[in-house]
N, C-alpha and C positions, 0 to 999 in steps of 0.2 A: 773341176770335179774329179775325184779319184776314179781311175778305171780299175774295175775289179773283175777278174776272170773267174769262171766257175767250172768245176769238173763235171757237173750234171746239168742237164737241160733245165733252164729257168722258165718253166711253163706250168700252167694249171692244166691238168689232163685227167679226166675221169674215164676209166674203162669199166668200172663196176658201180653198183650202188655204194653208198657210204653208210656204214662200213661194208666192205666186200666180204665174200665167203671165207677167205683165209683169215681175215681179221675177226670175223664172227667166230670161227673155230678157235682162234687163240683166246678170244674173250671168254668162251665157254671153259677153256682150260684155266683161265685166270679165276673165274668164279669158283672152280673146284679147288684151286690151290692157294689162293691169296685171300687174306682177311677181307671181309666185306667192308671193313672200316677204311680200306684204301680205295677211294673212289677214282673214277676215270671220267674226264670231261668228254672226250671224243674217242671211242674205242676203235681207232685205226692203229694197227701195229706197224711201227716205223721200221724200215730196213735200211734206209739211207737218207741223208739230208745234207743240204748245203745251200749257200746263198740265201734265197728266200723261199725254198720249197722243202717239203717233207714227202718222201716216197714211201708208200705203205706196202704191206705184204702182197697186196693184190695188184700192184703196179700203178696205183693212182698217185698222181703228183698234186699235192695241195699247197696253196700259198700259206706261208707261215707268218701269221700276224701276232704271235705270242712269244717267240724266242725262248720257249721253255720257261715262261714267266720271267722275262728279262735276263736270261742267263747267257744265251748264245749271241751276245751282242756283236761280236766280230764274225759271225756266221758259223753255222754248224760245221764241224770238221774243217775249220779254217786250216789251210795247208801249213801255215807257220806253226800253229799250235800242235797239229798232228806230228810234224817233224820233231818238235821239241819233246813231246811226250814219248815218241818212239825212241829217241835217243836216250832219254832218262830211264825208261823201262829197261833198256838194254844194259845200262850201267848198274842200277839197283833200284828197287821199288820201295824200300822202307828200312829205316834203322831205328826210328823214334828220335826226333831231334833232341829230346831231353836226355837221351842216353849217349848217342854218338852223333853230333850235329853235322851239318853239310851246308855248303855255300848257298844253295838255292833259297833256303829259308831266309838267310841274312839278306840276300839280294832283293827278295820280295819286300821285306821290311824297309830296306833302303829306298826302294821305289815308292812305297806308300808314304814314307816320311817326306819324300821330295814332292809328291804330287798332291797330297791333301792340302786344304786351305791353311794359310798361315806360314810365316817364316821363322817361328819359334823352334826351339829344340824339341824333337819328337822321338818317341819310341813306338814300336808296333809289336803285336803278338798275334800269332796265327791260330786259327781254329778250323772247324769243319763246316759249320753251317751258320746262317744268319742268327738263328736263335742262340747258338753258343756264343756268338759275338756279343749279342745284347746282354746275355747273362753275365759275361765277363766284364762288360762295361759297367754293369751295376756293381759287381764285386770291386772293381777298381775305384769307382766313385765312393763306395762305402769305406774302403780302406783309406782313401785319401782324406775324406771329410770327417770320419768317425761318426757319421750320421746314418740313419736307417731309411728314411722315407724316400720313395721314388714317385715322381710325378710324370704321368703320361697323358695323352690327349684323347678326347672323344674321337671315335672313328679310327683310332690308331691300330696298327697291327705290328707285332714284334716277334711272333713265333708260336710254337706249339708245345714247348716244354712247360713244366709246372709254373715256373716263374714267369715265363713269357706269355703263357696263356692268361695269367692274371693281369698282365700288362696290355693284352689285346682286348679291344672293345667288343668285337662281335661274338655273340654266343654260338650260333650255329654257322658252320659245323665245328668250330674250333674249340669250344669250351663245354658244350652241353654234356652233362653227366660226369665230368672229369674232376670236379672240385673235391675238397676245398683247395683253394689256391694260396700261394705265398702271401703273407701279410705285408703291411706297410706300402701298399700300392694305391695311389690316389689319381683320379681322373678329373681333368679340368677341360673347359670348352676349347675346341680348336677353332681356327678361322675357316669358315665354309662359305665363301662369298655368295654362292647361289642361294643359300638358305639362311643367311644372317640378317635378313630384313634391313639391308642397307648399312649395317654397322661396318666400319672400316677396320683394317688390321690392328692399328694401335688400340682402338676401342675394345676389340675382342681380347687383346692381350691384357688390357686393364681388368677386364672381367675375370680372366684366368688367374692373373697374379693376385687379385684381391681374394679370390677363393683360396689360393695357396696360403696367403698370410693369415686369413681368418680361420680356415678349417684345418690346416696342417701346422702352420708356423714355419716361416721360411728358414729359420735356424735349425729346423729338424730335417730339412730336405737334403739328401745326398746328391740327387741327380734329377734334372728335367730331361726327358728323352722325347725327341720330336722327329718325325719324318718331314724333311723340307717340302716334299710333295707326298701326301699320304697315298700309299699303294692300295692294299686290300680294302681300305676304307672308302675308296672311290676315286682315286687319282685326284684328290682334292688339292688344288693349288691355293695356298693361303693368300689372303689379300696382302698387298705390300705393306710392310711395317710390322706385321704380326711376328714373324720369325725373328727378326732383329730385336724387337722389343722383349721377347721372351729370353733371348740370349743376354740382353742388357740386364734384365732382372736377375738372372742367374748369377751373372758376374758381380752384381752389387751385393748379393747375399751369400757369396762364397759357395754357391751351388755349382756342381759340375754340369755343364751344358753338353748334352750328347746328341749329335745328329745321326739318326738312323738312316744311312744312305744305302741300305742293302739293295733296294729296288731302284733307287734314283741315281746311284753312283756309276762311275766309269763311263762317262760320256753320254749316258742315256738321255739326259735332258738338254743337251746342247752345250753344257759345261762339263768339265771333268767331274764335278760334284755339284749337286743342286744348291748346296749352301752358298756357292759362289755368286748366285744370282743377285742376292742382296748384300754381298760382301761380308757375310757372317763367317767368323772363324770359330768353329766349335772347339770345346776343350778336348772332347773325344769324338771320334767318328767310327761308326761300324760299317763294314763293307762285306759283301759276299756276292752271290749271283754272277754278275758280269765280270768279276775279277779274274776268272780262270776259264771262261768259255766252255763251261759244262763240267769241269772237274770240281770236286767238292773242296772248297777253300773259303775261308772267311777271316776277317781281321778286326782288331781294334787298334786304332792309331790315335795318339794324343800327346798332350804335353808331357815332357819327360818327367817332370816332378810328380805327376799323377800316375803315369804308367809305372814308375819306379817305386811307388808307395807300397806296392804289394811285396810281401816277403818272397824270397827265392823258393821256387816250387809251388807257389800259390796259383800260378797260371800254367796252362798247358793241357796235355791229353795225349793219349797214345798216337792218334793219327793226325793231330793238329799240325798243319804245315807239311803234309806228306810231300816227299820230293817230286813225285810225278805231278801233283797239283801245282806245286811251286813252278815247275818247268812250264806248265800250261799258262800260268799267270804271267810269267816273264815274257813269254811269246805274245800273249794277248795284249799286254801293256805296250810292248814294242810296236805291234801292229797299229794300235790306237794312236801312238805318237807319230809314227811315220805317215799314216794316212789321214791325219787330222780328223779323228773320229768325232769330236764335237761338231765340226762343220757338217759332217755327214748327217748327224742327228738333226741339226738345224735345217738342212735341206729337206729331210723327211717332213719336218714340221711345216715347211713352206708349201709342201704339196698337200698335206692332210688337212690342216686347219681351214684353208679357204674352201676346200671341197666339202668338208663337213658342215661348214657354215652355210654353204649353198643348200645342202640337204636340210638344214634346220629351217630355212625359209620355206621349203617345200613340205616338210613333215613336222607339224606342230608338236608331235610327241618328243622331239628333241628339245629339251628344256635348256640344256647348257652344252657348250663345246669348250673343252679346256685341256690344259696340259702344255708341256714344253718338249721340244726336241722329238724324240721317238718314244715318248711316254704321253699318249694322247687318249682322251676319253670323251664320250657323250653321255649325258644323263637323260634317261627316258622317264617321262611323266605323263599323266593323263592330260590331254590337251586342255589348255586354259587354266591349269592348276600347277602346283608343284608337288602333287601327290605322286609318289614313286610308282612306276609301272614295271615291276619285275617280270610280269607275265610277258610283256612285249619283248623285254630283253631276252628271255628264254626263247621266244618265237624266232626272233632275228638270229639268235645264235644257231638254232637248229637249221634254219635256211642256209646260213653261210657254210655250216659244216657239210650239209648235203650237197652243196654246190662247190665244194673244194676249197674253202677258205677256213683256216684254223683261227677261230676268234675266242675271246674270253669275256666273261662277265665278272663283275665284282661289286663292291659297295656294301655298306651296312644294310641297305634295303634290297640288295640284289638287282638294282636297276641301272647299273653302270655298264656300258659297253666299252672295253678298254683295248688299246692297241699298243703292242710292244714289238714292232717288226725289227728284225736284225738290221744293223746298219749297212749290211751288204746286200740288202734286197734290191734287185733291179727296179728302177723307177717305173717302167711300164707295168711290172707285176704289182707294184703298190697301187697304181691307178686302177688296175684290173680288180684288185681286192675291194677297193672303194666302190667300183661299179657293181660288184656282187652285193655289197651292203645296200646300195641304193635299190637294187632289185628286191632285196629282202623287205625293205620298207614298202615298196609298191605292192608286193605280194601280201604283206600283212594288212594293207589298207583295202585290198580288193575283197 
């Protein structure tokens, strides 16, 4: 096991109520200054973070089970990343790669080409956010195929821009009142083992591909875009065979197969990329979140002939591949390689899955325990049914927050409790967080 040292005490410590008075004062200022459309899950205002904890303005130290939604994978303020960022900031902060380029952008692309699945010739392009990466993957697929239709999955999430809102399945809070959305987007069934009534992965893929052939026409489809493990949709791990069958269908019909690995990529699931679990090699892969440990960076990586199908100037943006973000990414990737980050994720899984399954035996509201690596979830239902229980998820979330554990809910029905701890979290702290969750169940049952 890798030994990881931390600059701040790795402990859960509550010195005020949650949120405390200073955070409450800051929240009042937020209400007065920030659009109400920007929501906050837990209004504690963070002043320092590292390892597996967040320290707020009141001096409370909370266990971080969210990593900023899978972003600070190598730990908040990772010393290697901090040093790289400081060095780059001292040299220059921006030139726009499309005007006067710099080596860091090229080096990140080289690393992505090397690390992503497949040994074919690849190219990469850098952007700012996951949604931008997805939009550009669609642009690349359309340019390469000369087709228009885009196929996405039920429960899928791909972003908040106009195009990616149309690709995202869930209405609230992502789409409500923001339409009309971009055309030529089609949704087909995903594999959701807990709710598929016993249908196996290949059977669900056949349902999906039959829909594509009959309702869209395979020859009209530019891209099929799938999350290997669905994120906002509920950490849904497809039944074996589904993901590979969809990739095979795409290949047979000249469709660009895009793996959206924005949440599942960069060692989060125990592999460098979740696509590797079934040996699937996507044509294009979109990445963001964990790529740069908190700095805004995203990418599309894929087959050279596809990436090069776009005319010069067709991809880019003023801030895409910012030099500071590139420095952070190179340091984060180096840390992942030196510390065998996939093994760290698998170790977290080996602690969390058995403990959560023990809880499932004790608390019948846990209908399913699923996930891989450090991307784990439980699905909450009314006992004896598969009816989603979003109210219980909210109750458990409040308890965890009040007792010093930062947790997140998700899912199309809002009934999924998800865990995305940083890979640097001390294992006793991870066990302590699970203990608080168990107490939350006991409190809800009393």
